[in-house]
N, C-alpha and C positions, 0 to 999 in steps of 0.2 A: 796319804793320811786316811785312816779308816773313818767310817761315818760316825762312830761313837766319839772319837777324838774331835772331829769337826763340830759336832753338836756341843761337846763340852767347851770348846773354845768360844763358840758363838754365845752360849749362855753365860759363860764367865765374863765375856766382854760386855754383854748387856748388863749384868749385875754390877760390874765395876763402874760402868758409865752412869747407871742410874744412881748409885750411891754417891758417886762424885758430884753429879749435877745437883742432887738433893742437898748435899753438904755445902756446895758453893752457893746455891740459892738461899740457903738458911743464913749464910753470912752476909748476903746482900740485903735481905729484907725478911724480918720475922713473918711467919705465916699469918699471924694475927694482924699484921699491918697491910696485908694484901687487900686491894680494893677491887678485885676482879668482879665481885658480885654486887658492888655498890656503884661503881662508875658506869654510867649508861653504855658507852661504846664497847666496853669490855664484857658486859653482863651476858649478852646472848651467846657469844662464842665461849665464854667460860662455862655456861650451863651446858652447851652442846658438847664441849670437850669432856666435861665431867660425866655426862650421860654416856658418851662413847667409851670412855675409859672403864666405867663401871659395867657397862654392857659386855666389854671384853673380859673383865675380871670374872663376871658370872659365867660367861661362855667357857672360859678356861676352867673355872671351878666345877662345872658339870663333869668334866673329865676327871678332875681330882676326886670328886664324889664317887665316881665309878671305881677308881683305883684304890681308894683308901678304906680302912675299916672305920667304924663309927667314931672313935676317939680322934683319929686322924682327920676325919671329915670336919669335925667341929673346930679343931685347932687350925687347919688350913683355911677354913672359911674366914675366920677372924684375921689370920695373917694376910690373906689375899685382899680382903676388904680394907684393911688398915694400911698395908704396905704396897699393894698393887703389884706392879711388875718386878719389884725387888723380891717379893715373896715368890712370885711365879718363876723367876730365874733361879732362885734358891731351890725350889721344888724340882725344877728340871735338872739342876746339877746333882741333886740327891738321887734322882731316878737314873741319870746317866751313870753315876758312880755305882749304883746297885746292879747295873746291867752286866751279866757275866761276860767274861772274855770270849770273844768269838760269836756271841749272840747277835742276831740281826737287830738293827736299830728299830725295826718294826715291833720288836718285843716291848719297847717303851710304852706302846699303846695298850698293852695287855694288863689285866688285873693280876696282882700277885696271888699265888696259890697258897 
């Protein structure tokens, strides 16, 4: 299996898993009924987890900022901050799909001309 296909499979699995877990969690408890920031034992880890997640989102977004034009930068910033890894997996699938046949996977890191 070539590297492009492997990456496509990985990010497809990530996206499907994240969407599935999000939908499942939504059926178990509405997000507005979540007590993670209210109940004392959960509060510290909830804050730490959110800080870690958004730190990762911003780290990934720096690469998106490098690759995208101005309008794309704005759109992807809001998508990544709102949807997190769902948006990131979608971005990667789009980038992998745009990669020309036979191009090295390292071209994913480069800015479009």
